[in-house]
Structures are given as C-alpha cells and as structure tokens.
C-alpha positions as CSV (number, residue, x, y, z in Angstrom):
1,S,-12.7,48.2,-45.6
2,S,-10.9,46.8,-42.5
3,D,-8.5,49.7,-42.4
4,V,-9.2,53.0,-40.6
5,V,-8.5,56.4,-42.2
6,W,-8.3,59.6,-40.2
7,E,-7.8,63.2,-41.1
8,V,-5.9,64.8,-38.2
9,N,-5.1,68.5,-37.5
10,S,-1.9,69.9,-36.3
11,L,-2.9,69.2,-32.7
12,G,-3.2,65.5,-33.4
13,E,-7.1,65.7,-33.2
14,T,-9.2,63.7,-35.6
15,T,-11.4,65.9,-37.8
16,W,-12.8,63.1,-40.0
17,S,-12.8,59.3,-39.8
18,S,-13.9,56.4,-42.0
19,D,-16.8,54.4,-40.8
20,S,-14.6,51.3,-40.2
21,V,-13.4,52.9,-36.9
22,L,-16.5,51.5,-35.3
23,S,-15.8,47.8,-36.2
24,V,-12.1,48.1,-35.5
25,L,-11.9,50.3,-32.4
26,G,-15.5,50.5,-31.2
27,W,-15.8,54.3,-31.6
28,S,-18.4,55.8,-33.8
29,T,-17.3,58.5,-36.3
30,E,-18.9,61.1,-34.1
31,E,-17.3,59.9,-30.9
32,I,-13.8,59.8,-32.4
33,L,-13.8,63.4,-33.5
34,G,-11.3,65.4,-31.4
35,H,-9.5,62.3,-30.3
36,G,-6.3,61.0,-31.8
37,L,-2.9,61.2,-30.0
38,D,-4.7,60.9,-26.6
39,L,-5.7,57.3,-27.6
40,V,-2.1,56.2,-28.0
41,H,-0.8,53.9,-25.2
42,A,1.6,55.8,-22.9
43,S,4.4,53.4,-23.6
44,D,4.1,54.1,-27.4
45,R,4.1,57.9,-27.2
46,T,7.8,58.1,-28.2
47,I,6.9,56.3,-31.5
48,T,4.1,58.7,-32.4
49,D,6.2,61.7,-31.2
50,E,9.0,60.7,-33.7
51,A,6.3,60.3,-36.4
52,I,5.1,63.8,-35.8
53,R,8.7,65.2,-36.0
54,Q,9.2,63.3,-39.3
55,I,6.1,64.7,-40.8
56,G,7.2,68.2,-39.7
57,R,10.3,67.6,-41.8
58,G,8.1,67.0,-44.8
59,M,8.4,63.2,-44.8
60,P,5.7,60.6,-44.5
61,S,6.1,58.3,-41.4
62,Q,5.0,54.8,-40.4
63,G,5.2,52.6,-37.4
64,E,3.3,50.5,-34.9
65,C,1.5,51.5,-31.7
66,R,-1.3,50.5,-29.4
67,L,-4.6,52.5,-29.5
68,T,-7.3,52.5,-26.9
69,C,-10.6,51.0,-27.9
70,K,-13.9,52.3,-26.6
71,D,-14.2,49.4,-24.2
72,G,-10.9,50.3,-22.6
73,S,-8.9,47.5,-24.3
74,V,-5.9,48.2,-26.5
75,R,-5.2,47.0,-30.1
76,W,-1.9,47.1,-32.0
77,M,-2.3,49.2,-35.1
78,A,0.2,49.8,-38.0
79,F,0.0,53.5,-39.1
80,T,1.1,55.5,-42.1
81,T,0.9,59.2,-41.9
82,H,1.4,61.9,-44.5
83,R,0.5,65.5,-45.1
84,A,-2.8,65.9,-47.1
85,A,-2.1,66.9,-50.7
86,G,-3.1,70.4,-51.7
87,S,-3.9,71.4,-48.2
88,D,-3.5,75.0,-47.2
89,S,-3.4,74.2,-43.5
90,D,-1.7,71.4,-41.5
91,V,-4.0,68.5,-42.3
92,F,-2.6,65.0,-42.1
93,V,-4.0,61.7,-43.4
94,V,-3.4,58.7,-41.0
95,S,-4.0,55.2,-42.4
96,L,-4.4,52.6,-39.6
97,R,-4.3,48.8,-40.1
98,D,-5.3,46.3,-37.4
99,I,-2.3,44.1,-36.6
100,D,-3.2,43.0,-33.1
101,D,-3.4,39.3,-33.9
102,E,-0.1,39.5,-35.9
103,V,1.7,41.3,-33.0
104,R,0.4,38.9,-30.4
105,A,1.4,35.9,-32.5
106,R,4.9,37.4,-32.9
107,E,5.2,38.0,-29.2
108,A,4.1,34.4,-28.4
109,L,6.7,33.1,-30.8
110,V,9.5,35.1,-29.2
111,H,8.3,33.9,-25.8
112,A,8.2,30.3,-26.9
113,V,11.8,30.5,-28.3
114,G,13.2,31.9,-25.1
115,H,11.1,29.9,-22.5
116,D,10.8,26.3,-21.4
117,P,7.4,24.9,-22.6
118,L,6.9,22.7,-19.6
119,T,7.5,25.3,-16.8
120,G,7.1,28.6,-18.6
121,L,10.4,29.7,-17.2
122,A,13.2,31.4,-19.1
123,A,15.4,28.9,-21.0
124,R,19.1,28.7,-20.1
125,P,20.4,31.1,-22.8
126,V,17.9,33.7,-21.7
127,M,18.8,33.2,-18.1
128,T,22.5,33.4,-18.8
129,A,22.0,36.7,-20.5
130,R,19.9,38.0,-17.5
131,I,22.7,36.9,-15.1
132,D,25.3,38.8,-17.2
133,D,23.1,41.8,-17.3
134,T,22.6,41.7,-13.5
135,L,26.4,41.5,-13.0
136,D,27.0,44.4,-15.4
137,R,24.5,46.6,-13.4
138,L,26.3,46.0,-10.1
139,S,28.0,49.1,-8.6
140,G,30.8,49.4,-6.0
141,R,31.1,46.4,-3.8
142,R,27.6,45.1,-4.4
143,L,27.3,41.4,-5.2
144,A,24.9,39.0,-7.0
145,A,24.2,35.4,-6.2
146,V,23.3,32.5,-8.5
147,L,21.5,29.5,-7.1
148,C,21.5,26.2,-8.9
149,I,18.6,24.1,-7.8
150,A,18.5,20.4,-8.6
151,I,15.6,18.0,-8.1
152,D,16.8,15.0,-6.2
153,R,16.3,11.4,-7.5
154,L,14.1,12.5,-10.5
155,S,15.2,9.6,-12.5
156,G,13.8,7.3,-9.9
157,I,10.4,9.0,-10.1
158,N,10.5,8.7,-13.9
159,D,11.3,4.9,-13.6
160,A,8.7,4.3,-11.0
161,Y,5.8,6.4,-12.3
162,T,6.7,7.3,-15.9
163,H,8.2,10.5,-17.4
164,A,4.8,12.2,-17.3
165,A,4.9,12.0,-13.5
166,G,8.5,13.4,-13.6
167,D,7.2,16.3,-15.7
168,L,4.5,17.0,-13.2
169,V,7.1,17.1,-10.4
170,I,9.3,19.4,-12.5
171,A,6.4,21.8,-13.2
172,S,5.4,21.7,-9.5
173,I,8.9,22.5,-8.2
174,A,9.3,25.3,-10.8
175,A,6.1,26.9,-9.6
176,R,7.2,26.6,-6.0
177,V,10.6,28.1,-6.7
178,A,9.1,31.0,-8.6
179,E,6.5,31.7,-5.9
180,T,9.2,31.6,-3.2
181,V,11.5,34.0,-5.1
182,G,8.6,36.3,-5.8
183,N,9.8,37.3,-9.3
184,S,9.6,34.8,-12.1
185,D,12.0,36.9,-14.2
186,L,14.8,35.9,-11.7
187,V,14.1,32.1,-12.3
188,G,15.0,29.9,-15.2
189,R,15.4,26.3,-16.2
190,S,18.9,25.2,-16.7
191,T,18.8,21.5,-17.6
192,G,16.3,18.7,-17.2
193,V,16.5,18.6,-13.4
194,E,18.0,22.0,-12.6
195,F,16.7,25.5,-12.2
196,L,18.6,28.8,-11.9
197,V,17.9,31.8,-9.7
198,V,19.7,35.1,-9.8
199,I,19.6,37.4,-6.8
200,P,20.8,40.9,-7.6
201,D,22.3,43.7,-5.6
202,L,23.6,41.9,-2.4
203,T,26.0,43.1,0.3
204,G,26.8,39.5,1.3
205,I,25.9,35.8,1.2
206,D,23.3,35.8,4.0
207,A,20.3,36.8,1.9
208,A,21.2,34.2,-0.7
209,A,21.5,31.5,2.0
210,E,18.2,32.5,3.6
211,L,16.4,32.3,0.2
212,A,18.0,28.9,-0.5
213,G,16.7,27.7,2.9
214,R,13.2,28.8,2.1
215,I,13.3,27.1,-1.3
216,L,14.5,23.9,0.4
217,E,11.5,23.9,2.7
218,R,8.9,25.0,0.1
219,A,10.0,22.2,-2.3
220,K,9.2,19.5,0.2
221,G,5.4,19.6,-0.2
222,P,3.9,16.5,-1.7
223,V,3.1,16.2,-5.4
224,H,0.2,13.9,-6.2
225,V,0.8,11.7,-9.2
226,G,-2.5,9.8,-9.9
227,A,-3.1,7.6,-6.9
228,H,0.4,8.1,-5.7
229,Q,2.1,10.8,-3.6
230,V,5.7,11.9,-4.4
231,D,7.6,13.9,-1.8
232,P,10.4,15.7,-3.8
233,T,13.4,17.3,-2.3
234,V,16.0,19.6,-3.9
235,S,19.7,20.3,-3.5
236,I,21.0,23.9,-3.9
237,G,24.4,25.3,-4.8
238,I,25.2,29.0,-4.3
239,A,27.8,31.1,-6.1
240,I,28.5,34.7,-5.4
241,G,29.8,37.1,-8.0
242,N,30.7,40.8,-8.5
243,R,30.8,43.0,-11.6
244,S,33.9,41.2,-13.0
245,S,32.2,37.8,-12.8
246,E,30.6,36.0,-15.7
247,A,27.3,34.0,-15.8
248,E,28.7,30.8,-17.1
249,Q,31.4,30.9,-14.4
250,L,28.9,31.3,-11.6
251,I,26.6,28.6,-13.0
252,R,29.6,26.2,-13.1
253,D,30.7,27.2,-9.6
C-alpha cells in the first residue's frame, strides 16, 4: 500500500496510477496522468534513459532515482519496470518504492565516515585523495599548493580551560579557514591541531602565500570560552607541487 504503481506509455507518460501516489508524492491520480519521465530529477535522467533502453531490449529494469513531488521537493524512489504482459501496444508497468529515508541515512553514513565530526571537514584520507586528484588534473606547467595550518599552543588552552574549550577553538578556527578559502571542499582536518588546504591550478607561489596571509589574520579573532577569551594564532607551512608530485609528499614538506 505504500508503493506506487504506474502504467506508462511509450512516451514515458503515466496513463494510470495507484491511489498511493497521493500519500507518497502528493499528486492525485488525476494530476499525475500525462506525467512520468518529466518528474525525474535532471541528474538522474541517465539512469532512467538506460532503463528505457533495457526495456527496449525486452528486459525488465530497476534502479534508483529522484522524483519531483507536488510541493516541489524531491524523493528518492526505487523503481522496477517491465512491459505489461499480453499488451498489444507499448504499455509498461512501473513499480515505485519510497526509499528517501534509506538513501539519506546512507549518505549521512558515508559523510560521517569521511568527515571529522567536530569540524565537519574532510578527514585526512579523504583530503589526501582530493590532493592527489588535484595534482592529476594539472596540465602543462600549472601547479598546486598544499597549506598545513597548525593551531599554536592548543595544549596550553586544553590545560588551562579543559579539552572542551580546546574543541571550541578547533571548531572556530576550522570555520574561519573554510570561510577564508571560500570552498570547504578544499579544506580538511589532518591531525588534532592541523588543517590542510589544497589550492589548485596555480602559476606560482604568490597566490598561495597571499591566501596563507589572509588565513593568519582571520585566525586571530577572539574565541570566547565561557567567561574567558582565547586569542588563537596559527602557523602555516606551504608546499608547491606539480603533476608528478604526491599528496603525502606535499603534506610532509
């Protein structure tokens, strides 16, 4: 009863729908008629196109895609499609199952595995892979830079104000670095007190040095820890690499 069943013609238009379409997607059975493929999210059209080709070869197809609800939101649906038995024309039966909660839980798990829970930034293994990918994409004499940003005297903050205060400083610095860089995908957490930034597609070191200077200044803003004020600073190392470089080598340097 929670699944949606459609009959669809050769143009991908719904000619009949089960009543459950109202509770799942918000459309009434009358409103959904004539719709179908046009409700598929643009990023998932290749999935449904392949399903259509597979049906054309006489085979049932299945997959996952996002469909547009009446209120404009999208929901992940698992679909199974086959040609209607005994049909003289091209009539297809599409069975849809709501898997939105399942997919979002799956995505959250993947994100949690690859990201630091305190800052939300990419974890070191993910960041290392991103740096290697950035280096592989370089062409000609273009360069990439890796910045290693360390919070100064964090152990002293932990000792004086507890580790909870240290975590607050770490989270604050992480947010400031990401804001300064302007793209959180280029920022990751390396170790307890260190962050990594990758700067792609450079012609020289000047842009990396300029960004490092802006991060140094932005990190100096006060962080309030209860009734106390902490004024953190950071130290930054810069390594420049080309297409033949490796992420671990640049992080070390």
